[in-house]
C-alpha positions in Angstrom: -17.1 52.5 76.0 -20.3 51.2 74.6 -20.7 47.4 74.7 -20.9 47.1 70.9 -17.8 49.2 70.4 -16.0 47.0 73.0 -16.9 43.9 71.2 -15.8 45.3 67.9 -12.4 46.3 69.4 -12.0 42.8 70.9 -12.9 41.2 67.5 -10.4 43.4 65.7 -7.6 42.5 68.2 -8.5 38.9 67.9 -8.3 39.0 64.1 -4.8 40.6 64.3 -3.5 37.8 66.4 -5.2 34.8 64.7 -2.1 33.9 62.6 0.8 34.5 65.0 -1.0 33.6 68.3 -4.3 31.8 67.7 -4.6 31.0 71.5 -4.6 34.7 72.3 -7.0 35.3 69.4 -9.5 32.8 70.8 -9.2 34.2 74.3 -10.0 37.7 73.0 -12.9 36.4 70.9 -14.1 32.8 71.5 -16.3 33.2 68.4 -13.4 33.7 66.1 -13.7 30.4 64.1 -10.7 31.2 61.9 -8.5 31.4 65.0 -9.9 28.0 66.2 -9.1 26.5 62.8 -5.6 28.0 62.9 -5.0 26.7 66.4 -6.0 23.2 65.3 -3.7 23.3 62.3 -0.7 24.6 64.3 -1.3 21.8 66.9 -1.6 19.1 64.2 1.6 20.2 62.5 3.5 20.6 65.8 2.8 17.8 68.4 5.0 19.6 70.9 2.2 22.1 71.6 0.8 19.6 74.2 -2.7 19.9 72.8 -4.7 16.6 72.7 -7.3 15.2 70.3 -10.2 16.3 72.5 -9.0 19.8 72.4 -8.9 19.7 68.6 -12.4 18.2 68.4 -13.9 20.7 70.7 -12.5 23.6 68.6 -13.8 22.0 65.4 -17.2 21.1 66.7 -17.5 24.8 67.8 -16.7 25.8 64.2 -19.3 23.4 62.8 -22.0 25.0 65.1 -21.1 28.6 64.5 -19.9 28.4 60.8 -21.7 25.4 59.4 -20.7 26.2 55.8 -17.0 26.2 56.5 -15.6 22.9 55.1 -12.4 23.1 57.0 -13.9 21.7 60.2 -14.9 18.4 58.6 -11.6 18.3 56.7 -9.5 18.7 59.9 -11.8 16.2 61.8 -11.1 13.8 59.0 -7.3 14.3 59.5 -7.6 13.6 63.2 -9.6 10.5 62.7 -7.2 9.3 59.9 -4.3 9.7 62.3 -6.2 7.6 64.8 -6.4 4.8 62.1 -10.1 5.0 61.2 -9.7 5.3 57.4 -13.4 4.8 56.5 -14.7 7.4 59.0 -11.9 9.8 57.8 -13.0 9.4 54.2 -16.6 10.1 55.1 -15.5 13.4 56.8 -13.4 14.4 53.8 -16.4 13.7 51.5 -18.6 15.8 53.8 -16.1 18.7 53.5 -16.2 18.4 49.7 -20.1 18.5 49.7 -19.7 22.0 51.3 -16.8 23.0 49.0 -15.8 20.7 46.0 -12.4 22.3 45.9 -11.4 22.0 49.6 -7.7 21.4 49.1 -6.9 19.2 52.1 -9.8 16.9 51.6 -9.1 16.5 47.9 -5.4 15.6 48.6 -6.2 13.1 51.3 -8.9 11.4 49.2 -6.6 11.2 46.2 -4.0 9.5 48.3 -6.4 7.1 49.9 -8.1 6.2 46.6 -4.8 5.5 44.9 -3.7 3.3 47.8 -7.0 1.3 47.4 -6.6 1.0 43.6 -9.5 3.3 42.9 -7.5 5.0 40.2 -10.3 6.5 38.1 -11.9 8.2 41.1 -8.5 9.5 42.3 -7.7 11.0 38.8 -11.1 12.6 38.6 -10.5 14.4 42.0 -7.0 15.3 40.8 -8.5 17.0 37.7 -10.7 19.1 40.1 -7.8 20.0 42.2 -5.5 21.0 39.4 -8.1 23.1 37.7 -8.2 25.2 40.8 -4.5 24.9 41.7 -2.6 24.0 38.6 0.8 24.7 40.2 0.3 21.8 42.6 0.9 19.1 40.0 4.4 18.5 41.4 2.8 17.2 44.7 1.4 14.2 42.8 3.8 13.8 39.9 5.9 11.1 41.5 2.9 8.7 41.6 2.5 8.5 37.8 5.6 6.4 36.8 4.7 3.5 39.0 1.0 3.9 38.3 1.4 3.9 34.5 3.8 0.9 34.6 0.8 -1.3 35.0 -1.6 -1.7 32.0 -4.7 -0.9 34.2 -3.0 2.2 35.6 -1.9 3.4 32.2 -5.3 3.0 30.6 -6.9 4.9 33.5 -4.5 7.8 33.2 -5.0 7.9 29.4 -8.8 7.9 29.8 -8.5 10.8 32.3 -6.1 12.7 30.1 -8.4 12.4 27.1 -11.3 13.9 29.0 -9.4 16.7 30.8 -6.6 18.8 29.4 -6.1 20.7 32.6 -3.0 18.7 33.7 -2.0 16.4 30.8 0.5 18.9 29.5 2.2 19.0 32.9 2.1 15.2 32.9 3.7 14.9 29.5 6.4 17.4 30.4 7.1 15.6 33.7 7.4 12.2 32.0 9.5 13.5 29.1 11.9 15.2 31.5 13.3 11.9 32.7 15.1 9.5 30.5 13.6 6.5 32.4 10.0 7.7 31.6 10.7 9.2 28.2 9.2 6.2 26.4 6.0 6.5 28.5 5.7 10.2 27.5 6.1 9.2 23.8 3.5 6.5 24.1 1.0 8.8 25.9 1.6 11.6 23.3 0.7 9.3 20.5 -2.3 7.8 22.3 -3.7 11.4 22.8 -3.7 12.2 19.1 -7.4 11.7 18.9 -8.3 13.3 22.2 -10.9 16.0 22.4 -9.6 18.6 22.8 -6.4 17.4 21.0 -3.0 17.8 22.4 -1.8 21.4 21.6 1.1 21.9 19.2 3.0 23.7 21.9 2.7 20.6 24.1 3.9 18.3 21.3 6.9 20.6 20.6 7.8 20.7 24.3 7.8 16.9 24.6 9.9 16.6 21.5 12.4 19.2 22.8 12.6 17.4 26.1 13.1 14.0 24.5 16.0 15.5 22.5 17.5 16.9 25.6 17.5 13.5 27.2 19.3 11.9 24.3 16.1 10.2 22.9 16.6 11.5 19.3 14.8 8.6 17.6 11.8 8.8 19.9 11.7 12.6 19.4 11.7 12.3 15.6 9.0 9.6 15.6 6.9 11.7 17.8 7.3 14.6 15.4 6.4 12.6 12.3 3.4 10.7 13.9 1.8 13.8 15.4 1.8 15.9 12.2 -1.6 16.8 10.8 -2.6 14.7 7.7 -2.4 17.7 5.4 1.2 18.4 6.4 2.5 14.8 6.1 3.5 15.4 2.5 6.0 18.0 3.7 8.0 15.5 5.7 11.0 13.8 4.1 14.7 13.8 5.0 14.2 17.6 5.0 10.9 18.8 6.5 9.2 21.5 4.4 11.8 21.4 1.7 10.1 24.2 -0.3 9.7 26.6 2.7 6.0 26.8 2.7 4.6 29.3 5.3 4.0 27.5 8.6 3.7 28.2 12.3 5.6 25.1 13.3 8.2 25.4 16.0 9.7 21.9 16.2 13.4 21.3 16.1 12.6 19.0 13.1 11.1 21.9 11.2 12.6 25.2 10.1 13.8 27.7 12.7 14.6 31.2 11.4 16.9 33.5 13.3 16.5 37.3 13.8 20.0 38.5 13.0 21.1 42.1 12.8 21.6 43.3 9.2 19.1 41.0 7.5 15.5 39.9 7.3 14.5 36.2 6.6 11.0 34.9 5.9 9.2 32.1 4.2 7.3 33.8 1.3 4.2 32.8 -0.6 3.8 32.3 -4.4 5.5 35.0 -6.4 7.2 36.5 -3.4 10.8 36.0 -4.5 13.0 36.1 -7.5 12.0 33.4 -9.9 8.3 33.8 -9.0 8.0 30.8 -6.6 7.8 30.0 -2.9 10.9 29.9 -0.9 13.1 31.2 1.9 13.6 34.9 1.1 16.6 36.6 2.7 17.3 40.3 2.3 20.6 41.7 3.4 20.8 45.4 4.4 24.5 46.3 3.6 25.6 45.4 7.1 27.8 42.6 8.6 25.7 39.5 9.4 27.0 37.0 11.9 25.4 33.6 12.7 23.0 31.0 11.6 20.1 32.2 9.5 18.0 29.0 9.2 18.3 25.5 10.6 16.5 22.3 11.3 17.4 18.9 12.8 17.6 15.8 10.5 17.5 12.1 11.3 19.5 10.5 8.6 20.5 6.8 8.9 24.1 5.9 8.0 24.7 6.1 4.3 25.7 8.2 1.3 23.6 11.3 0.5 23.3 14.3 -1.8 22.5 17.8 -0.5 21.0 19.9 -3.2 19.5 23.4 -3.5 17.6 25.5 -6.0 18.1 29.2 -5.5 17.8 32.7 -7.1 19.7 35.8 -6.2 19.7 39.5 -6.9 22.9 41.6 -6.4 24.0 39.2 -3.7 27.2 40.0 -2.0 28.6 37.6 0.7 32.1 38.9 1.6 32.8 36.2 4.3 30.7 33.5 2.6 27.3 32.0 3.0 27.1 28.3 3.4 24.7 25.4 3.9 26.2 22.8 6.3 25.3 19.4 7.6 26.9 18.5 10.9 26.5 15.7 13.5 24.2 17.0 16.3 26.3 15.6 19.1 29.9 15.6 17.9 29.4 18.7 15.6 31.5 17.0 13.0 30.9 18.6 9.6 29.6 16.2 7.0 28.8 18.5 4.1 29.3 22.1 3.0 27.5 23.8 0.1 28.5 27.3 -0.7 25.8 29.9 -1.8 27.3 31.7 -4.8 27.1 35.6 -4.9 25.8 37.5 -7.9 22.6 37.3 -9.9 20.9 34.1 -11.1 17.6 32.4 -11.3 16.7 28.8 -10.3 20.3 27.8 -10.0 20.9 24.2 -8.9 23.8 23.2 -6.7 24.7 20.0 -4.9 27.3 18.0 -3.0 27.6 14.5 -1.7 28.3 13.4 1.9 28.5 10.4 4.1 26.7 9.8 7.5 28.9 7.4 9.6 27.6 4.3 11.2 28.3 5.5 14.8 28.5 8.8 16.7 26.1 10.7 14.5 22.5 10.0 15.5 20.8 13.2 14.5 22.2 16.0 12.3 21.8 19.7 11.9 21.2 21.4 8.6 22.2 25.1 8.8 22.5 28.2 6.6 25.2 30.4 8.1 27.5 33.3 7.3 31.2 33.1 7.7 31.5 36.2 9.8 33.4 35.6 13.1 33.8 39.2 14.3 31.4 41.8 12.8 33.1 44.5 10.8 31.8 47.1 8.4 34.3 45.8 5.9 32.1 42.7 5.6 28.8 44.1 4.4 26.2 41.6 3.2 23.7 42.9 0.7 21.2 41.8 -2.0 18.5 39.2 -1.9 18.6 35.4 -1.9 15.6 33.2 -2.3 16.0 29.5 -1.7 13.2 27.8 -3.5 14.0 24.3 -2.5 16.5 22.3 -0.5 16.6 18.5 -0.4 18.6 15.5 0.8 18.4 12.2 -1.1 20.1 8.9 -0.3 22.3 7.0 -2.8 21.2 3.4 -2.4 23.8 0.6 -2.9 23.1 -1.5 -6.0 
């Protein structure tokens, strides 16, 4: 066999063994730098191999000579020196690896940890941004440092400044903080402080934080976050009922309207002139089929007191064999506070209302729903016709 062919064969065999048996791979081809790197990693992760620091260093110095642009050699040398207790020299080696490759994972992780321990928060967060742009799924490896870091004013300000500059990981940070009741207030504060960031916090990130705050029982914080993060032009739509005239919107917050896609009907928020009566509103078209479930809903935050629920609606040939009703219930206990029946038939701009009480305790947060009374779908209960809800409102009766 020709010498070149023999060398190629040995190199191929070496490559095939470099993961499972790096020692054999190096024996077959001493110039296989990937095998030498692999052998060092295996030995560092498993002290029982019997390899010593000089063995590691010899392999890595070989890699530096034959593959000078490979950052892994300096990174692993830094790990060896760090384990020997020389933090300063280790940091220099990690930095050398990053000069060759700014996204070398091991060096970034080690420098982030070292800089956080030394109080160099801004530098650590800057490196974290680099790392998470390249490997966004690795946020969980650092997430646990944030609660204690942000508990101190200096740490919080550093995190805020970094999050304002870089949106690569702030959504994950907000989600992580809002997912724990103990850090929910920090998530709320950070969300508000990021309102003026460039780029701004995305609506999807805001809605995710609000939903998580609700799931952790932080209803008041969730509602405050919803109100205070609304765009200026939409602030006028917020009252006891958000968007009470059903203007077209892309909002997806629990505190705004959510429309269901139920079999046998279509529901949409229509523009001017789109429904009976010639005004905006929630337009519902029934297709002569049974309809089961909630058509529209949103969450309310009504303090204890006496209220009136009122609607203005128009209908054309509306038939509701098992009923169609607006209800207000307590979000947690599901106690029904109010019911307002939608009348069948034909009418324009009809006003209806009912009074209800919100108790002092056990009812923080309420749900406003429009639902049918169908329990088990049957063709005997066919809903048909059109309903347009032009406006729905809740007002409080104040004690004199």
